[in-house]
N, C-alpha and C positions, 0 to 999 in steps of 0.2 A: 660643298658637294663633291664627293669623290668621282673620279673619272675611271672608267674601266674600258676594256676593249669591247668592240661590238660583238665578237664571238663569245666573250664571257657573258655579256648581257643576254644574247640569244640562248646560250646554254642554261642560263638561270631562269629566264622569263618567257621564252617563246615555245609554244606548243602548236605552232602552225603547220608543221609537217608531221604527218603520221606515216608509219609503215603498217599497212593493213596486213595482219597476220594471215588471214584467210587467203589473201592474194599471194602472199609469199609462198604458202604451202601449195597453192595451185600452180605457181610457177615452178616450184621444186618438182612437183609431180610430172609436169610436162617435160621439164629439162631432163628428167631421169627416165624418159620414155615409158612412163606408167609403172615402173617397177618399184618406186618408193612406197612402202606401206604407210601412207600419210596419216591415217587415223590413229594407227598404233604409235607412230612416232610422236604425234602431237600429244598423246596421253603421257608419254614419258619424257618429253622435252618441252614442257610448257614454257620454260624461260630461256629457250634457245635464241629467240629474237626479241629485241626491245622494240617498242612502238615509236620510240623517239630517235631522231638522228642526232649526231654530234656536229657542232659547228666548229670549223677549224680555219684559222687565217692562212692566207697564202704565205705569209712570212714564217709562220710556225712550220708549215709543210716544207718550205724550202730549207729551213734550219734542220729539220729531221733528215731530209735527203742529203744534206751536206755531211752530217754525221755518218750516215750509211756509207757514202762514197769514201770517206776518210778511213773507216774501218776496213772496207774491202780492199782499198789500196794498201793499207798497212799490212793486211794479211798476205799480200803478195810478196812482201820483203823477206829475203832469205833469213835475216837475223831474227825477225819476228817468228817465222815458221819454226826455226830451231828452238826458240824459247817455248812456244806453245806445244810443239811436239814432244818436248822433254817430259811433259806430264801426261801425254796421251798414250793410248794403247798402241801396240806395235803396228796393228793393221792400218792405223791412220797415217803411217809414213809412206804408204803406197799411194802414188799419185797417178791416176788413170786419165785425168783431164777434166772431167765434168766440174762445173762451178757450184752446183747444188740448187735444185729446183725448190721454189717456195721458201726462200729465206724470209724470216719474220723478225722485224725490229720493233720492240715495244717501248713506248715513251709515255712519261707523265708530262703534262703541261703545267709549267710553274710560272710565277711572276718573272723569273729570270730566263724564261725560254724553255723549250722542250728538253727534258732530261732522259737519256737512254737508260732504261731499267734492265733490259736483257736482250739477248739475241737468241733466236731459235732456228734450228733447221727443221725441216718438214712441218712448218708452221700450219696449224689447222685452221679451217674456217674460210679459206679463200673462195671456194666455189659457192659457199652459202652467202658470203658477203657480197659477191657479185650479183646474186639474185636479189639481195636486200636493196642494193643500189637501183636495180631495175624496178623494184616494186615500190619505190619511194613515191609518196603522194603529197603534193603541195596543195594546201587548201586556202591559201591567201596570196594575193598578187604580190605583196611585198617580199615574200620569201620565195615564191615561185621564180622570181627573177634571178635568184642565186643558185637554183638547182641546175646541175650540169645538163646541157642540152644534148650532149653526145649520147650514144647508146652504150651504157656502161657494160652490159653483158657481152655485146659483140666485141667491144674493145678488149675486154678481159680475155675472152676466149682466143682471140687472135694472138695476144701476147703469150698466153700459156702454151699454145701450140708451137709458136716459134721457140719458146724456152725448151720444150722437150726435144724438138728437132735439133737444137743447138747442143744439148747434152749428148744426144746420140752421135752427132758429128764430132764433138770434142774427144770422144773416145775412139775416134778413127773409123767409125762405121760408115761405109759408103753405100751399102745396100739399103733398101727401104725398111723402115721400122714396121714390123708386122704384129707383134704380140707384146702387150704390156701387162704386168701383174702389179696390182695395188696391194701392198703387203703390210699387214699389221697382225699382232697377236689377237686371236679371237675377234676378228673384225666385226662380225655381226653384233657383238656385245659392246663395241665402242660407242661412246656418246655421240661422236661425229660420224657414225656409220652412214647417215644420209649423204654426207659429203662423198663417201666412197662410191655410192651409187651414182651421184652426179658426175664424178670423175669418170666412172666407167662409161656412162652414156656419152660424155664429152669425147672420149677417145674413139668410141664407135662411130660417132658422127664424122670423125676425121679418118675413117677407113681403117682403124687399127682394132684388132681383137683385144678385148680387155677383160681380165679376170680379177676377182678379189680373193686374196689367199692368205692363209695363216702360214708363217714360215715353217712350221713343223710339217706341213703337207708338201713342201718342196723337196725335190731330190736332185742331186748333181750326179749325172751319169754320162759317160762317153763325151765329156767336154761340153755338155749343155746343162742348163738349169731347166727342170721340168716341173709342171704341175700335172699329175697324171701322165698322159702321153703328149701333153701340149708343151712344146719348147718355148721358153720365155726369152725375149730379146732384151727387154728393159724392165727394171723394177722401180716403180714409184714407191719409195721407201717411207713408210709411216711408223716404223718401229721406234721405240724409245730404248731399245738395246743398241745404243749408238756405235759400239765397237763390235757387234755381232759375236758377243762372248758367250751367250747362253746356248745351251744344248739345242734348243729349238731352232736356232739360227745357223746350225752347222752347215747345212747344204748351201744356204745363201752365202755364208762366209767362204766356203770352198770355191763356189762359182765366181765370186767376186775376185778372190786372189788369183784365180786362173784366168782372169779377164774374159770369162765366158759369158758375162752378162754386164750390161750397163746398169749401174745402181745410182740413183739420185734421189735425195742427197746421200752422200757417202760418209763413211767414218771419218775420212779426211776433212770433208766439209764441216762436220760437227767439231772436230778437234781444232781447226783453225779459226772458226767463227763463233761457235755457240758454247764451248766449254766455259763455265762461269769463271774459272780461274784466269781466263784471258782478260777479264775485266780488271784484274790487278795490274796488268801490263798497259792496257788501253787508257786507264785513268791516271797513270803515273807519268807526268811530263818528263821527268828526268830519265826514267827508264826508256821512254819512247825516243828521246834524243839519243841515248846510248845505242838504241837499235837502228839508228839511221833514219828516223822519221823526220821529214822536213818541218819547218816552223809552222806553215799554214795548217797542215793536217793536225799538228799538235794543238794548235788553237781550236780547231774544230772539235777535237776529241775532248776538250774541256767540258763539253756537255754531258760527259759520263760521270756520274757521282763517284767519288773516290772509293776504291775497293781494295781490301787487303785480305790475304789468306789468314785463316785462323790457325794459329800455332800455339804450342806450349809456351813459347817465349813471349807472345803478346796477349795471352789469354786474360791475364789480370787487367791489363789496360782496356781490352775490348769489353770485358764485363762491366767495367766502370763507365764506359761510354755507350753501353748497349741501347739506351733509350733513343739514341740518334742513329741507330744502325738497323739494317735488315740482314738476316743471315740466310745464305742460299747454298745448297749442295752443288758441287762442281758439275755433276751430270744431271741436275734437276730439270724438271719440265712440268708445265701445267700447275705451277704453284705448289707442288708436292714437297713436303718437308722443308718449307720456307717459313721463317719465323721473324716477326717483328720483335726487335730487341726489348721494347717496353713491356712485352707480354711474356718474356722468357721466364721459365721456372728453372730451378737448379737441376732438376732431372733432365729437361731438354738440353740445358747447357752442357751437361755431362756427355750427352749424345753428340753434340756439335764438336766437342773437344776430341772425340774419337778420330776426327780427321775428315778432310775432303770438303770443308766448308769455306765460304768466302763471306766476309763482312763488308757490306756496301752502305755508304752514307744514305740515309733515308731521304727520298724526294717525295713529298706528299703529292698524291694524285689530285687533279682538279675535279670539278663536280659538274653534273648535269641534273637538272630537275626534270622529272618525268611525271606523267599522269598515271596513277594507279587507282583504278575505280573512281576516277574523277577527282582524286586528291593529289595535289602536287607534292612529290616526295623527292628527296635528294639522293642521288646515287654517285658513287665514285666512278671515275672513268680512266681508261688508258687508250692510247691510239697505237695501232699496229700498221706498219708499212710492209706489204708483201713485195719482195724484190727479187730480181734475178741479175746477177753480175753487177750489182750496185745500182741498178735502175728500178725505180718504183713502177709497178703496174696496177696496184690497188692499195687504197688506204681504207681502214675500217676501225671501228672502236668497239670497246666492250664496257658495259655498265654493270656495276655490282655493288654489293655491300660486303663488309667484313674485310679480312686481311688480303685476300687475292680473288681473282676472277673465279667464280664457282658455278655459274649458270643455274643457280638456285634462287635468285633474287627476283621477286615480283617487280616488273618494270625493267628488269635487267636483261642481259644477253648481248648478242652481237647487235651493233648499231651502225647504220650507214653514216658516212662522213660527208658533210656539205662544206666545201671550201669556199670561203667568202672573201671578196676583195674589200678591204677595209682600210681606213686611215689608222695611224698608230693608236690613237686614243679617241674615245667618243664620250660625250656627256651622257650620263645615265638617264637623263630626262628626255633624250632624243626620242621622238615619236616614231620608233621603228617597230612595226609589227605589233603595236600596242592594242588596237581594237580587237582583233580576233583572239590574241593571247589572253587579254583580260576577260573575254567572254568565256574562256575555258578555265578560268580560275586563277590565272597568274596575277601577281600584284599589279595594281594600277600605278600610274606615276605618283599619286599621292602617298602610296605606301613605300616609295623608294627612300 
């Protein structure tokens, strides 16, 4: 009989915790002070929330946090910054102090431990996932014992408020923070627009005026950034125009370079932490050593699958190895223009060879079984740590089918994380949560 970890067994066989979608939306509506058009949003975001949580071991969580801390420490080294900024836009060389709000580190859980897949600035979903954790419902005593007893929403909001205050302070601002703009292109059309409303309500609860704005509606005038006649102190940046190079971002770019506004995360934060080309440095032990990274962080960074830039010189070799690789654009986000090598066509390969792509060793995602209309079905999953300055303030998961997370999968979407204290390995026949899970359609011990 094979032995698996307890969290693997729970992710496969346990349906004892549900996230009640109606309760989640009710909490969303209250948190946004009644301004979230809940019924309309539910119609167009049916798969935003999964009903199943993901179980994560303390050891895996600690391993992921170690990787995050190693990356952030490495990114502070002058030699690493010189290497990363060499391929970054000129604006990224401007250092105004902020560390970058809402960093997101995405991991796949593998038999060899967590593997970092990518790093994101302005990582979406944090406010929504904090509500998911709050709305988590345990329906059996065996699992209720491992659900965190703390108030996840209150803990999250306290950490986020400290984060924005620190970003404000790091740019040398001594006066009180008064006005924040949450900025994205066509914000009301974004899939995560509900989160913008939650963030707006959050800032208002902390005594700050908050507006949601399209960058094209901003103007830089007389040393200030304005939306209409309202002067903006800080921009919570949700743009994927990471270097503010588009015409629509001109006012924001000018205000940023004039130090007239605090912007977080900034172009520099993205260049040092989230540019996919940085994975080619972080996953190369010899290059890290040459950059002055100490031995222990180099060992910690071994959890990053090997990555290489796609060039004309290595194109034939990478094509031959493509079935074991994932191809990502340097400035990619949300799984756009990302390709699994075993599904590549010659036409797509020609596009990749035009430049700006990274080939990363494929680390298969782990799985979570979920109930879809009473039928247990398997979904892929990844785990995201939301962090600030290397410290985690929220862990969440995403369940999906297909190549990347898409929020179109029945039973998929954002999922809360339950961290369990477990021994290293457990017998599959251990009677943990079996009776209620079996009653919901999970396999009985005789089926294992």
